[in-house]
All heavy atoms as an XYZ file, in Angstrom:
977
protein
N     -52.290     54.168     27.861
C     -53.119     55.153     27.171
C     -52.224     56.317     26.728
O     -51.400     56.781     27.458
C     -54.194     55.681     28.117
C     -55.178     56.593     27.440
C     -56.370     56.863     28.317
O     -56.935     55.894     28.849
O     -56.688     58.063     28.492
N     -52.425     56.750     25.479
C     -51.574     57.820     24.933
C     -51.711     59.128     25.747
O     -52.767     59.449     26.206
C     -52.097     58.043     23.525
C     -52.906     56.885     23.195
C     -53.374     56.283     24.508
N     -50.621     59.787     25.885
C     -50.588     61.105     26.501
C     -50.702     62.142     25.406
O     -49.901     62.166     24.482
C     -49.262     61.312     27.310
C     -49.144     60.241     28.365
C     -49.216     62.712     27.908
C     -47.754     60.191     28.965
N     -51.734     62.977     25.509
C     -51.894     64.025     24.506
C     -50.905     65.148     24.776
O     -50.751     65.558     25.921
C     -53.324     64.574     24.543
C     -54.380     63.583     24.113
C     -54.246     63.154     22.653
O     -53.874     63.986     21.801
O     -54.439     61.963     22.371
N     -50.222     65.586     23.806
C     -49.251     66.645     23.952
C     -49.971     67.986     23.928
O     -50.379     68.448     22.866
C     -48.229     66.568     22.821
O     -47.348     67.653     22.903
N     -50.124     68.598     25.105
C     -50.835     69.834     25.183
C     -49.887     71.025     25.074
O     -50.274     72.077     24.601
C     -51.603     69.905     26.520
C     -52.674     68.852     26.643
C     -53.252     68.731     28.030
O     -52.819     69.514     28.877
O     -54.086     67.868     28.244
N     -48.643     70.850     25.509
C     -47.732     71.967     25.542
C     -46.971     72.184     24.261
O     -46.476     73.253     23.992
C     -46.738     71.822     26.710
C     -46.012     70.483     26.638
O     -46.504     69.546     26.032
O     -44.906     70.421     27.241
N     -46.899     71.168     23.395
C     -46.171     71.310     22.164
C     -47.050     70.833     20.992
O     -47.792     69.862     21.121
C     -44.899     70.461     22.169
C     -43.862     71.006     23.140
C     -42.589     70.268     22.969
C     -41.524     70.803     23.925
N     -40.245     70.070     23.782
N     -46.899     71.491     19.877
C     -47.632     71.054     18.685
C     -46.745     70.135     17.852
O     -45.531     70.082     18.093
C     -48.158     72.257     17.914
C     -47.044     73.102     17.343
O     -45.969     72.625     16.984
N     -47.314     74.383     17.193
N     -47.335     69.410     16.920
C     -46.558     68.499     16.086
C     -45.368     69.154     15.396
O     -44.321     68.552     15.225
C     -47.564     67.940     15.091
C     -48.869     68.076     15.770
C     -48.753     69.304     16.634
N     -45.547     70.405     14.987
C     -44.458     71.134     14.325
C     -43.203     71.179     15.171
O     -42.108     70.999     14.694
C     -44.904     72.546     13.962
C     -45.998     72.623     12.938
C     -45.497     72.445     11.512
O     -44.348     72.802     11.224
O     -46.253     71.927     10.697
N     -43.372     71.420     16.483
C     -42.255     71.520     17.390
C     -41.634     70.126     17.637
O     -40.430     69.970     17.697
C     -42.661     72.175     18.695
C     -43.032     73.618     18.541
C     -43.559     74.203     19.829
O     -43.099     73.804     20.900
O     -44.456     75.053     19.729
N     -42.496     69.143     17.884
C     -42.051     67.799     18.216
C     -41.273     67.167     17.074
O     -40.271     66.488     17.288
C     -43.261     66.922     18.627
C     -43.913     67.479     19.875
C     -42.848     65.445     18.787
C     -45.263     66.901     20.204
N     -41.716     67.418     15.837
C     -41.130     66.737     14.674
C     -40.184     67.633     13.904
O     -39.732     67.279     12.819
C     -42.287     66.290     13.741
C     -43.257     65.318     14.357
C     -44.409     65.022     13.431
C     -42.576     64.031     14.779
N     -39.805     68.750     14.471
C     -38.924     69.727     13.823
C     -37.654     69.047     13.290
O     -36.950     68.350     14.014
C     -38.564     70.831     14.785
C     -37.779     71.941     14.146
C     -37.542     73.073     15.095
C     -36.790     74.208     14.377
N     -36.627     75.355     15.282
N     -37.392     69.252     12.021
C     -36.176     68.749     11.368
C     -36.212     67.264     11.035
O     -35.225     66.746     10.542
N     -37.336     66.592     11.221
C     -37.439     65.153     10.972
C     -37.891     64.863      9.538
O     -38.650     65.645      8.977
C     -38.408     64.503     11.934
C     -38.092     64.672     13.406
C     -37.009     63.731     13.830
C     -36.832     63.899     15.339
N     -35.693     63.182     15.804
N     -37.457     63.754      9.016
C     -37.965     63.216      7.755
C     -38.869     62.060      8.101
O     -38.420     61.074      8.681
C     -36.821     62.687      6.859
C     -35.989     63.832      6.293
O     -36.492     64.916      6.027
N     -34.700     63.585      6.159
N     -40.131     62.164      7.768
C     -41.118     61.146      8.076
C     -41.481     60.413      6.747
O     -41.966     61.026      5.806
C     -42.405     61.733      8.662
C     -42.062     62.515      9.941
C     -43.435     60.674      8.933
C     -43.148     63.428     10.420
N     -41.182     59.120      6.723
C     -41.449     58.328      5.543
C     -42.788     57.616      5.679
O     -42.997     56.873      6.640
C     -40.332     57.314      5.308
C     -40.541     56.283      4.184
C     -40.734     56.982      2.835
C     -39.387     55.311      4.135
N     -43.693     57.843      4.745
C     -44.991     57.177      4.729
C     -44.948     56.140      3.632
O     -44.769     56.457      2.464
C     -46.144     58.198      4.487
C     -47.479     57.465      4.418
C     -46.132     59.267      5.581
N     -45.093     54.873      4.017
C     -44.987     53.771      3.072
C     -46.374     53.202      2.781
O     -47.105     52.802      3.697
C     -44.101     52.642      3.617
C     -42.634     52.999      3.756
C     -41.882     51.863      4.456
C     -42.017     53.294      2.399
N     -46.718     53.121      1.495
C     -48.003     52.557      1.079
C     -48.906     53.618      0.534
O     -48.800     54.805      0.890
N     -49.800     53.239     -0.331
C     -50.742     54.202     -0.906
C     -50.080     55.086     -1.908
O     -48.885     55.016     -2.194
N     -50.867     56.004     -2.470
C     -50.378     56.929     -3.477
C     -50.473     58.330     -2.936
O     -51.485     58.736     -2.398
C     -51.197     56.805     -4.751
C     -51.129     55.391     -5.303
C     -52.164     54.504     -5.082
C     -50.038     54.973     -6.069
C     -52.080     53.197     -5.573
C     -49.952     53.683     -6.569
C     -50.996     52.826     -6.293
O     -50.907     51.529     -6.779
N     -49.431     59.098     -3.105
C     -49.394     60.471     -2.619
C     -48.922     61.354     -3.753
O     -48.101     60.968     -4.585
C     -48.339     60.656     -1.500
C     -48.576     59.774     -0.356
C     -49.243     60.563      0.752
N     -49.748     59.636      1.731
C     -51.001     59.486      2.039
N     -51.888     60.253      1.463
N     -51.416     58.626      2.919
N     -49.411     62.591     -3.731
C     -48.911     63.558     -4.687
C     -47.551     64.005     -4.191
O     -47.226     63.899     -2.998
C     -49.848     64.765     -4.800
O     -49.836     65.481     -3.577
N     -46.694     64.478     -5.070
C     -45.362     64.896     -4.685
C     -45.359     66.384     -4.297
O     -44.324     67.009     -4.254
C     -44.393     64.656     -5.831
O     -44.820     65.331     -6.963
N     -46.527     66.914     -3.999
C     -46.651     68.330     -3.632
C     -45.930     68.524     -2.300
O     -46.117     67.811     -1.335
C     -48.131     68.651     -3.476
C     -48.414     70.076     -3.125
C     -49.928     70.279     -3.061
C     -50.263     71.521     -2.336
N     -51.673     71.691     -2.167
N     -45.037     69.524     -2.261
C     -44.275     69.771     -1.062
C     -44.765     71.004     -0.356
O     -45.079     72.026     -0.977
C     -42.807     69.979     -1.441
C     -41.844     69.537     -0.399
C     -40.412     69.539     -0.901
O     -40.096     68.783     -1.810
O     -39.655     70.343     -0.400
N     -44.871     70.916      0.961
C     -45.310     72.048      1.763
C     -44.080     72.622      2.471
O     -43.522     72.001      3.329
C     -46.355     71.602      2.787
C     -46.933     72.778      3.549
O     -46.441     73.886      3.491
N     -47.988     72.496      4.290
N     -43.688     73.812      2.059
C     -42.488     74.408      2.624
C     -42.737     75.108      3.976
O     -41.790     75.584      4.614
C     -41.897     75.409      1.644
O     -42.907     76.393      1.329
C     -41.413     74.774      0.378
N     -43.980     75.145      4.417
C     -44.298     75.784      5.691
C     -44.058     74.863      6.888
O     -44.038     75.313      8.019
C     -45.767     76.233      5.706
C     -46.086     77.254      4.647
C     -47.565     77.541      4.550
O     -48.315     77.206      5.503
O     -47.998     78.087      3.552
N     -43.835     73.620      6.652
C     -43.637     72.633      7.745
C     -42.188     72.644      8.224
O     -41.279     72.887      7.429
C     -44.002     71.250      7.265
C     -45.443     71.113      6.833
C     -45.643     69.792      6.069
O     -44.756     69.223      5.531
N     -46.886     69.373      6.060
N     -42.002     72.312      9.470
C     -40.673     72.163     10.076
C     -40.114     70.740      9.874
O     -39.058     70.446     10.314
C     -40.712     72.481     11.579
C     -40.993     73.922     11.844
O     -40.680     74.801     11.029
N     -41.613     74.198     12.980
N     -40.908     69.879      9.260
C     -40.510     68.495      9.008
C     -40.803     68.200      7.539
O     -41.477     68.997      6.864
C     -41.312     67.540      9.903
C     -42.786     67.720      9.806
C     -43.535     67.106      8.829
C     -43.467     68.578     10.675
C     -44.884     67.292      8.720
C     -44.848     68.784     10.584
C     -45.498     68.125      9.601
O     -46.875     68.328      9.468
N     -40.286     67.091      7.078
C     -40.480     66.728      5.645
C     -41.180     65.371      5.594
O     -40.836     64.443      6.304
C     -39.148     66.634      4.952
C     -39.251     66.426      3.468
C     -37.883     66.529      2.794
C     -38.066     66.339      1.314
N     -36.775     66.399      0.631
N     -42.166     65.291      4.703
C     -42.884     64.036      4.475
C     -42.297     63.414      3.190
O     -42.303     64.011      2.144
C     -44.389     64.243      4.290
C     -44.999     64.875      5.506
C     -45.072     62.924      3.914
C     -45.093     63.991      6.698
N     -41.763     62.190      3.340
C     -41.322     61.391      2.184
C     -42.368     60.327      1.996
O     -43.016     59.899      2.965
C     -39.962     60.730      2.493
C     -38.841     61.625      2.955
C     -37.665     60.771      3.409
C     -38.440     62.560      1.879
N     -42.557     59.875      0.796
C     -43.534     58.784      0.576
C     -43.089     57.871     -0.536
O     -42.331     58.270     -1.426
C     -44.931     59.357      0.290
O     -44.950     60.002     -0.920
N     -43.544     56.631     -0.419
C     -43.289     55.637     -1.463
C     -44.489     54.720     -1.517
O     -44.997     54.285     -0.466
C     -42.018     54.864     -1.150
C     -41.511     54.065     -2.307
N     -42.063     52.837     -2.621
C     -40.545     54.313     -3.194
C     -41.439     52.384     -3.706
N     -40.482     53.237     -4.054
N     -44.967     54.406     -2.738
C     -46.169     53.598     -2.856
C     -45.895     52.128     -2.584
O     -46.841     51.342     -2.416
C     -46.856     53.786     -4.200
C     -45.968     53.396     -5.375
O     -45.045     52.567     -5.220
O     -46.198     53.934     -6.494
N     -44.648     51.688     -2.575
C     -44.182     50.319     -2.282
C     -44.625     49.279     -3.286
O     -44.537     48.080     -3.025
C     -44.553     49.878     -0.860
O     -45.979     49.693     -0.751
C     -44.051     50.832      0.200
N     -45.101     49.703     -4.468
C     -45.482     48.706     -5.474
C     -44.247     47.907     -5.906
O     -44.341     46.734     -6.179
C     -46.125     49.380     -6.694
C     -47.524     49.833     -6.417
C     -48.160     50.381     -7.668
N     -47.440     51.637     -8.016
C     -47.458     52.223     -9.219
N     -48.165     51.697    -10.193
N     -46.801     53.316     -9.450
N     -43.116     48.608     -5.987
C     -41.843     47.953     -6.313
C     -40.833     48.377     -5.277
O     -40.778     49.513     -4.864
C     -41.341     48.368     -7.692
C     -42.241     47.858     -8.790
C     -41.713     48.214    -10.163
N     -41.517     49.665    -10.268
C     -40.544     50.267    -10.975
N     -39.667     49.555    -11.620
N     -40.493     51.577    -11.029
N     -40.009     47.432     -4.841
C     -38.938     47.754     -3.893
C     -37.713     48.141     -4.697
O     -36.714     47.437     -4.742
C     -38.685     46.557     -2.966
C     -39.903     46.087     -2.153
C     -39.512     45.004     -1.178
C     -40.596     47.241     -1.460
N     -37.815     49.316     -5.253
C     -36.744     49.815     -6.124
C     -35.701     50.594     -5.316
O     -35.856     50.758     -4.103
C     -37.388     50.734     -7.202
C     -38.200     51.870     -6.608
O     -38.204     52.063     -5.390
O     -38.861     52.550     -7.361
N     -34.648     51.058     -5.933
C     -33.612     51.805     -5.187
C     -34.175     53.037     -4.467
O     -33.668     53.395     -3.362
C     -32.622     52.225     -6.253
C     -32.758     51.190     -7.323
C     -34.215     50.801     -7.317
N     -35.189     53.644     -4.980
C     -35.857     54.791     -4.341
C     -36.451     54.404     -2.978
O     -36.388     55.149     -2.019
C     -36.902     55.383     -5.276
C     -37.282     56.781     -4.901
O     -36.518     57.525     -4.313
N     -38.494     57.153     -5.236
N     -37.037     53.205     -2.912
C     -37.607     52.703     -1.650
C     -36.508     52.654     -0.581
O     -36.696     53.144      0.522
C     -38.200     51.302     -1.890
C     -38.655     50.598     -0.650
C     -39.851     50.875     -0.074
C     -37.853     49.625     -0.067
C     -40.295     50.176      1.065
C     -38.272     48.936      1.034
C     -39.493     49.215      1.628
N     -35.374     52.085     -0.943
C     -34.285     51.907      0.038
C     -33.617     53.253      0.363
O     -33.189     53.485      1.506
C     -33.252     50.897     -0.461
C     -33.853     49.507     -0.529
C     -34.286     48.981     -1.733
C     -34.050     48.763      0.647
C     -34.892     47.705     -1.782
C     -34.658     47.510      0.592
C     -35.053     46.998     -0.618
O     -35.633     45.760     -0.655
N     -33.556     54.138     -0.611
C     -33.020     55.494     -0.373
C     -33.899     56.280      0.594
O     -33.406     56.934      1.531
C     -32.908     56.263     -1.671
C     -32.165     57.552     -1.602
C     -30.689     57.403     -1.235
O     -30.088     56.347     -1.542
O     -30.179     58.313     -0.607
N     -35.204     56.155      0.453
C     -36.150     56.786      1.377
C     -35.973     56.220      2.802
O     -36.002     56.957      3.771
C     -37.587     56.649      0.909
C     -38.042     57.639     -0.126
N     -37.402     58.826     -0.359
C     -39.039     57.565     -0.994
C     -38.022     59.500     -1.294
N     -39.026     58.728     -1.736
N     -35.830     54.895      2.863
C     -35.606     54.303      4.195
C     -34.369     54.884      4.858
O     -34.381     55.176      6.080
C     -35.489     52.780      4.093
C     -36.753     51.985      3.858
C     -36.423     50.504      3.612
C     -37.726     52.120      5.026
N     -33.297     55.024      4.114
C     -32.040     55.566      4.668
C     -32.202     57.008      5.116
O     -31.682     57.418      6.174
C     -30.908     55.516      3.603
C     -30.263     54.175      3.511
C     -28.998     54.326      2.686
C     -29.184     53.542      1.400
N     -28.091     53.673      0.468
N     -32.966     57.782      4.350
C     -33.125     59.208      4.672
C     -34.161     59.501      5.747
O     -34.244     60.613      6.237
C     -33.472     59.969      3.407
C     -32.357     59.992      2.402
O     -31.176     59.957      2.774
N     -32.683     60.055      1.151
N     -34.964     58.513      6.072
C     -36.066     58.704      7.034
C     -35.564     58.717      8.469
O     -34.670     57.935      8.841
C     -37.127     57.618      6.859
N     -36.116     59.583      9.272
C     -35.894     59.552     10.710
C     -36.979     58.729     11.405
O     -36.757     58.142     12.444
C     -35.919     60.979     11.291
C     -34.810     61.850     10.717
O     -33.639     61.432     10.791
O     -35.155     62.912     10.157
N     -38.164     58.761     10.833
C     -39.333     58.036     11.319
C     -40.028     57.349     10.137
O     -40.169     57.942      9.081
C     -40.338     59.007     11.991
C     -39.658     59.705     13.190
C     -41.614     58.284     12.419
C     -40.447     60.901     13.729
N     -40.433     56.095     10.337
C     -41.109     55.339      9.305
C     -42.547     55.049      9.688
O     -42.777     54.625     10.820
C     -40.350     53.980      8.998
C     -38.905     54.271      8.600
C     -41.089     53.172      7.975
C     -38.032     53.068      8.622
N     -43.478     55.296      8.788
C     -44.882     55.032      9.042
C     -45.391     54.099      7.947
O     -45.224     54.377      6.768
C     -45.718     56.303      9.057
C     -47.197     55.988      9.268
C     -45.239     57.292     10.073
N     -45.966     52.970      8.360
C     -46.482     51.974      7.439
C     -47.993     52.076      7.420
O     -48.649     51.961      8.444
C     -46.056     50.550      7.896
C     -46.712     49.480      7.035
C     -44.553     50.430      7.814
N     -48.555     52.291      6.232
C     -49.986     52.308      6.051
C     -50.437     50.828      5.851
O     -50.255     50.269      4.790
C     -50.403     53.141      4.845
C     -49.965     54.606      4.879
C     -50.503     55.324      3.660
C     -50.371     55.303      6.145
N     -50.944     50.240      6.888
C     -51.184     48.810      6.909
C     -52.121     48.276      5.834
O     -51.987     47.140      5.460
C     -51.697     48.378      8.303
O     -52.868     49.111      8.625
C     -50.638     48.600      9.377
N     -53.020     49.092      5.386
C     -53.968     48.629      4.382
C     -53.506     48.818      2.954
O     -54.130     48.348      2.006
C     -55.304     49.361      4.525
C     -56.003     49.052      5.836
C     -57.333     49.777      5.895
N     -57.948     49.566      7.169
C     -59.065     50.117      7.521
N     -59.688     50.949      6.696
N     -59.597     49.865      8.702
N     -52.370     49.471      2.799
C     -51.924     49.838      1.436
C     -50.475     49.441      1.174
O     -49.768     50.110      0.409
C     -52.075     51.353      1.264
C     -53.499     51.781      1.460
C     -53.891     52.332      2.691
C     -54.441     51.618      0.459
C     -55.213     52.721      2.881
C     -55.724     52.004      0.649
C     -56.132     52.541      1.860
O     -57.429     52.908      2.046
N     -50.004     48.366      1.768
C     -48.621     47.941      1.625
C     -48.548     46.438      1.507
O     -49.320     45.729      2.157
C     -47.747     48.478      2.796
C     -46.260     48.284      2.509
C     -48.176     47.856      4.117
C     -45.354     48.997      3.498
N     -47.613     45.937      0.710
C     -47.447     44.501      0.605
C     -46.744     43.975      1.864
O     -46.032     44.728      2.575
C     -46.624     44.145     -0.632
O     -45.296     44.576     -0.448
N     -46.885     42.682      2.130
C     -46.194     42.109      3.278
C     -44.672     42.210      3.134
O     -43.972     42.496      4.057
C     -46.605     40.620      3.456
C     -47.917     40.463      4.117
N     -49.091     40.318      3.418
C     -48.238     40.418      5.448
C     -50.076     40.234      4.267
N     -49.602     40.276      5.494
N     -44.226     41.975      1.925
C     -42.773     42.047      1.653
C     -42.202     43.441      1.987
O     -41.207     43.566      2.676
C     -42.478     41.704      0.218
C     -40.974     41.700     -0.050
C     -40.636     41.133     -1.435
N     -39.227     41.250     -1.640
C     -38.676     41.811     -2.706
N     -39.468     42.278     -3.686
N     -37.380     41.928     -2.813
N     -42.890     44.482      1.507
C     -42.458     45.838      1.783
C     -42.509     46.162      3.271
O     -41.582     46.803      3.828
C     -43.268     46.832      0.978
N     -43.552     45.687      3.946
C     -43.699     45.948      5.354
C     -42.560     45.291      6.146
O     -41.979     45.887      7.017
C     -45.047     45.426      5.863
C     -45.384     45.831      7.296
S     -45.222     44.579      8.578
C     -45.654     43.053      7.875
N     -42.220     44.032      5.797
C     -41.157     43.309      6.501
C     -39.803     43.950      6.205
O     -38.943     43.979      7.074
C     -41.191     41.824      6.156
C     -42.326     41.142      6.859
C     -43.448     40.633      6.253
C     -42.450     40.892      8.263
N     -44.273     40.069      7.240
C     -43.707     40.212      8.464
C     -41.690     41.183      9.370
C     -44.166     39.862      9.723
C     -42.161     40.831     10.649
C     -43.359     40.170     10.794
N     -39.561     44.386      5.004
C     -38.334     45.099      4.641
C     -38.189     46.339      5.511
O     -37.120     46.617      6.014
C     -38.312     45.477      3.174
C     -38.020     44.330      2.239
C     -36.579     43.887      2.208
O     -35.669     44.745      2.309
O     -36.348     42.683      2.045
N     -39.241     47.121      5.595
C     -39.228     48.362      6.400
C     -39.009     48.056      7.862
O     -38.209     48.716      8.559
C     -40.513     49.118      6.193
N     -39.681     47.030      8.361
C     -39.553     46.664      9.763
C     -38.107     46.202     10.099
O     -37.560     46.632     11.092
C     -40.546     45.544     10.119
C     -40.572     45.198     11.576
C     -41.663     44.194     11.891
C     -41.712     43.931     13.376
N     -42.838     43.070     13.730
N     -37.557     45.362      9.234
C     -36.199     44.907      9.438
C     -35.209     46.095      9.414
O     -34.327     46.192     10.268
C     -35.806     43.875      8.363
C     -34.363     43.380      8.504
C     -33.979     42.395      7.453
O     -34.593     42.423      6.369
O     -33.030     41.653      7.709
N     -35.400     46.985      8.440
C     -34.537     48.148      8.334
C     -34.618     49.024      9.587
O     -33.601     49.446     10.130
C     -34.900     48.962      7.118
C     -33.962     50.105      6.863
C     -32.780     49.940      6.120
C     -34.231     51.374      7.395
C     -31.891     50.984      5.934
C     -33.355     52.413      7.204
C     -32.181     52.239      6.460
N     -35.857     49.231     10.071
C     -36.060     50.055     11.267
C     -35.360     49.446     12.491
O     -34.766     50.158     13.296
C     -37.541     50.259     11.522
N     -35.474     48.129     12.620
C     -34.827     47.475     13.766
C     -33.315     47.558     13.691
O     -32.651     47.935     14.658
C     -35.281     45.985     13.820
C     -36.763     45.922     14.245
C     -34.422     45.198     14.814
C     -37.380     44.549     14.071
N     -32.778     47.256     12.502
C     -31.330     47.287     12.325
C     -30.752     48.697     12.497
O     -29.660     48.863     13.049
C     -30.930     46.720     10.963
C     -31.180     45.233     10.765
C     -30.883     44.844      9.314
C     -30.342     44.400     11.735
N     -31.447     49.682     12.019
C     -30.962     51.086     12.108
C     -31.498     51.827     13.313
O     -31.214     53.001     13.454
C     -31.358     51.822     10.816
C     -30.742     51.239      9.564
C     -29.228     51.310      9.512
O     -28.667     52.326      9.998
O     -28.606     50.341      9.057
N     -32.269     51.140     14.152
C     -32.846     51.719     15.357
C     -33.619     52.997     15.070
O     -33.464     54.016     15.725
C     -31.748     51.963     16.404
C     -31.087     50.659     16.853
C     -30.038     50.892     17.909
O     -29.620     52.027     18.191
N     -29.586     49.796     18.494
N     -34.502     52.914     14.080
C     -35.365     54.012     13.726
C     -36.786     53.666     14.220
O     -37.201     52.518     14.130
C     -35.385     54.225     12.213
C     -34.057     54.717     11.696
C     -34.162     55.063     10.229
C     -32.806     55.557      9.748
N     -32.862     56.170      8.404
N     -37.507     54.653     14.687
C     -38.913     54.365     15.090
C     -39.771     54.032     13.879
O     -39.611     54.648     12.817
C     -39.369     55.664     15.773
C     -38.403     56.704     15.354
C     -37.159     56.019     14.913
N     -40.624     53.039     14.050
C     -41.571     52.648     13.001
C     -42.943     52.559     13.622
O     -43.121     52.025     14.726
C     -41.142     51.330     12.305
C     -42.051     51.018     11.111
C     -41.055     50.184     13.277
C     -41.521     49.952     10.186
N     -43.939     53.094     12.937
C     -45.321     53.073     13.422
C     -46.195     52.512     12.327
O     -45.941     52.642     11.151
C     -45.793     54.518     13.769
C     -44.893     55.179     14.753
C     -44.035     56.189     14.412
C     -44.884     54.760     16.094
C     -43.187     56.797     15.337
C     -44.034     55.358     17.029
C     -43.218     56.389     16.609
O     -42.389     56.980     17.555
N     -47.279     51.911     12.746
C     -48.242     51.232     11.840
C     -49.592     51.943     12.063
O     -50.028     52.127     13.184
C     -48.328     49.760     12.141
C     -47.020     49.050     12.084
C     -46.163     48.981     13.190
C     -46.562     48.532     10.879
C     -44.920     48.368     13.092
C     -45.329     47.901     10.791
C     -44.526     47.839     11.877
O     -43.275     47.228     11.817
N     -50.249     52.216     10.924
C     -51.538     52.877     11.020
C     -52.417     52.526      9.823
O     -51.923     52.141      8.789
C     -51.383     54.412     11.105
O     -52.655     55.003     11.306
C     -50.762     54.996      9.878
N     -53.705     52.637     10.044
C     -54.647     52.453      8.939
C     -55.112     53.819      8.419
O     -55.822     53.923      7.437
C     -55.856     51.635      9.361
O     -56.514     52.253     10.408
N     -54.670     54.935      9.095
C     -55.028     56.258      8.643
C     -54.286     56.555      7.316
O     -53.197     56.072      7.114
C     -54.610     57.309      9.666
C     -55.294     57.222     10.987
C     -54.550     57.112     12.156
C     -56.669     57.224     11.067
C     -55.186     57.020     13.377
C     -57.306     57.128     12.275
C     -56.567     57.019     13.442
N     -54.946     57.378      6.464
C     -54.269     57.768      5.226
C     -54.103     59.278      5.127
O     -53.356     59.767      4.317
C     -55.037     57.262      3.994
C     -56.479     57.772      3.993
C     -54.980     55.750      3.901
C     -57.226     57.479      2.687
N     -54.751     60.017      6.003
C     -54.671     61.471      6.003
C     -53.356     61.925      6.639
O     -53.091     61.579      7.797
C     -55.897     62.018      6.773
C     -55.899     63.489      6.850
O     -55.233     64.052      7.683
N     -56.716     64.106      6.003
N     -52.562     62.663      5.911
C     -51.230     63.082      6.423
C     -51.306     63.875      7.737
O     -50.535     63.549      8.663
C     -50.430     63.832      5.336
C     -50.081     62.877      4.176
C     -49.178     64.489      5.898
C     -49.095     61.772      4.540
N     -52.149     64.880      7.874
C     -52.223     65.559      9.175
C     -52.548     64.621     10.347
O     -52.011     64.756     11.431
C     -53.318     66.638      8.957
C     -53.300     66.877      7.499
C     -53.012     65.540      6.862
N     -53.433     63.679     10.108
C     -53.763     62.703     11.141
C     -52.558     61.829     11.471
O     -52.277     61.548     12.646
C     -54.955     61.764     10.718
O     -56.042     62.635     10.394
C     -55.334     60.791     11.805
N     -51.829     61.406     10.459
C     -50.614     60.593     10.641
C     -49.568     61.395     11.411
O     -48.945     60.887     12.361
C     -50.092     60.100      9.299
C     -51.052     59.066      8.687
C     -48.668     59.511      9.453
C     -50.735     58.747      7.223
N     -49.409     62.632     11.041
C     -48.418     63.515     11.716
C     -48.754     63.653     13.189
O     -47.909     63.577     14.067
C     -48.308     64.884     10.995
C     -47.547     65.896     11.850
C     -47.649     64.718      9.651
N     -50.046     63.873     13.507
C     -50.439     63.998     14.906
C     -50.224     62.717     15.660
O     -49.736     62.743     16.801
C     -51.918     64.440     15.005
C     -52.137     65.857     14.710
O     -51.281     66.724     14.990
N     -53.249     66.201     14.090
N     -50.507     61.590     15.036
C     -50.275     60.286     15.677
C     -48.786     60.096     15.971
O     -48.432     59.698     17.056
C     -50.773     59.159     14.760
C     -50.567     57.760     15.349
S     -50.363     56.457     14.115
C     -48.798     56.859     13.377
N     -47.931     60.396     15.020
C     -46.491     60.256     15.197
C     -45.994     61.182     16.309
O     -45.212     60.761     17.163
C     -45.732     60.511     13.851
C     -44.241     60.600     14.091
C     -46.032     59.378     12.861
N     -46.448     62.418     16.295
C     -46.047     63.371     17.332
C     -46.471     62.845     18.733
O     -45.666     62.940     19.682
C     -46.616     64.742     17.056
N     -47.683     62.350     18.836
C     -48.145     61.816     20.136
C     -47.309     60.611     20.562
O     -46.961     60.471     21.729
C     -49.606     61.459     20.079
C     -50.528     62.691     20.083
O     -50.126     63.718     20.619
N     -51.662     62.569     19.506
N     -46.994     59.728     19.616
C     -46.186     58.537     19.926
C     -44.785     58.968     20.375
O     -44.234     58.409     21.329
C     -46.072     57.626     18.717
C     -47.357     56.923     18.365
C     -47.760     55.871     19.385
O     -46.944     55.398     20.156
N     -49.021     55.517     19.372
N     -44.213     59.949     19.684
C     -42.881     60.444     20.054
C     -42.893     61.024     21.460
O     -42.006     60.780     22.264
C     -42.410     61.518     19.058
C     -42.087     60.963     17.669
C     -40.749     60.310     17.615
O     -39.737     60.983     17.751
N     -40.729     59.016     17.389
N     -43.950     61.774     21.765
C     -44.097     62.384     23.108
C     -44.242     61.305     24.161
O     -43.603     61.346     25.198
C     -45.322     63.310     23.135
O     -45.128     64.351     22.150
C     -45.488     63.954     24.501
N     -45.060     60.305     23.885
C     -45.275     59.199     24.849
C     -43.978     58.460     25.097
O     -43.655     58.115     26.246
C     -46.325     58.200     24.314
C     -47.729     58.739     24.337
O     -47.984     59.692     25.042
N     -48.592     58.179     23.508
N     -43.193     58.187     24.051
C     -41.928     57.472     24.217
C     -40.956     58.281     25.017
O     -40.221     57.725     25.853
C     -41.372     57.111     22.851
C     -42.188     56.016     22.169
C     -41.799     55.816     20.716
O     -40.798     56.356     20.243
O     -42.550     55.094     20.015
N     -40.914     59.622     24.856
C     -40.014     60.457     25.625
C     -40.433     60.438     27.106
O     -39.588     60.384     27.978
C     -40.019     61.900     25.121
C     -39.240     62.038     23.832
C     -39.260     63.477     23.355
C     -38.542     63.588     22.016
N     -38.553     64.939     21.472
N     -41.759     60.489     27.382
C     -42.226     60.445     28.754
C     -41.894     59.102     29.394
O     -41.498     59.035     30.543
C     -43.764     60.634     28.803
C     -44.168     62.068     28.616
N     -43.677     63.115     29.380
C     -45.043     62.628     27.741
C     -44.224     64.243     28.989
N     -45.060     63.994     27.997
N     -42.028     58.006     28.651
C     -41.714     56.679     29.181
C     -40.221     56.562     29.485
O     -39.858     55.998     30.529
C     -42.141     55.588     28.208
C     -43.632     55.436     28.112
C     -44.061     54.464     27.030
O     -43.246     53.991     26.228
N     -45.352     54.178     26.975
N     -39.369     57.078     28.632
C     -37.933     57.029     28.870
C     -37.552     57.861     30.087
O     -36.741     57.435     30.897
C     -37.141     57.513     27.626
C     -37.138     56.513     26.508
C     -36.375     57.039     25.352
C     -36.440     56.052     24.175
N     -35.804     56.611     22.964
N     -38.140     59.055     30.209
C     -37.809     59.904     31.363
C     -38.335     59.302     32.651
O     -37.681     59.376     33.679
C     -38.346     61.316     31.161
O     -39.721     61.349     31.143
N     -39.508     58.658     32.619
C     -40.037     57.991     33.800
C     -39.215     56.766     34.207
O     -39.053     56.473     35.341
C     -41.504     57.584     33.599
C     -42.455     58.738     33.628
O     -42.106     59.805     34.141
N     -43.629     58.569     33.058
N     -38.680     56.064     33.221
C     -37.837     54.890     33.478
C     -36.555     55.315     34.171
O     -36.026     54.593     35.017
C     -37.541     54.147     32.195
N     -36.021     56.456     33.809
C     -34.777     56.971     34.439
C     -35.005     57.359     35.888
O     -34.120     57.261     36.712
C     -34.254     58.137     33.647
C     -33.664     57.769     32.320
C     -33.026     58.951     31.657
N     -32.853     58.647     30.237
C     -33.197     59.471     29.276
N     -33.714     60.645     29.536
N     -33.002     59.102     28.028
N     -36.202     57.852     36.183
C     -36.494     58.330     37.532
C     -36.622     57.163     38.511
O     -36.218     57.228     39.647
C     -37.813     59.179     37.540
C     -38.257     59.495     38.933
C     -37.646     60.442     36.688
N     -37.171     56.058     38.038
C     -37.403     54.898     38.933
C     -36.165     54.200     39.161
O     -35.378     53.649     39.037
C     -38.460     53.983     38.316
C     -39.813     54.627     38.248
N     -40.331     55.386     39.221
C     -40.749     54.609     37.249
C     -41.528     55.821     38.866
N     -41.780     55.356     37.667
């Protein structure tokens, strides 16, 4: 069961990270108030921009309802080879996705620290 991060907000957890959202259509509007950056690609074509975003991403998020199988497998393979976290979601709302990623990152840190203790 996910551990809700009560002591830190997503801004702190994701500070300095590039989060790539793959699938769907996003406006290129940039929010300079965030401590993290949202990159996006619609994945209609696996063009050089798609691969450049993968390289620049610290975290990859796949919108499962809005991505082709080929693009999903390319992203998954890249994440495995480059040891980057990849998450899958049906959510399309960016704040919801950011909260999900922050919670997953927190859970993974807790699991790693608990594994070291045992």
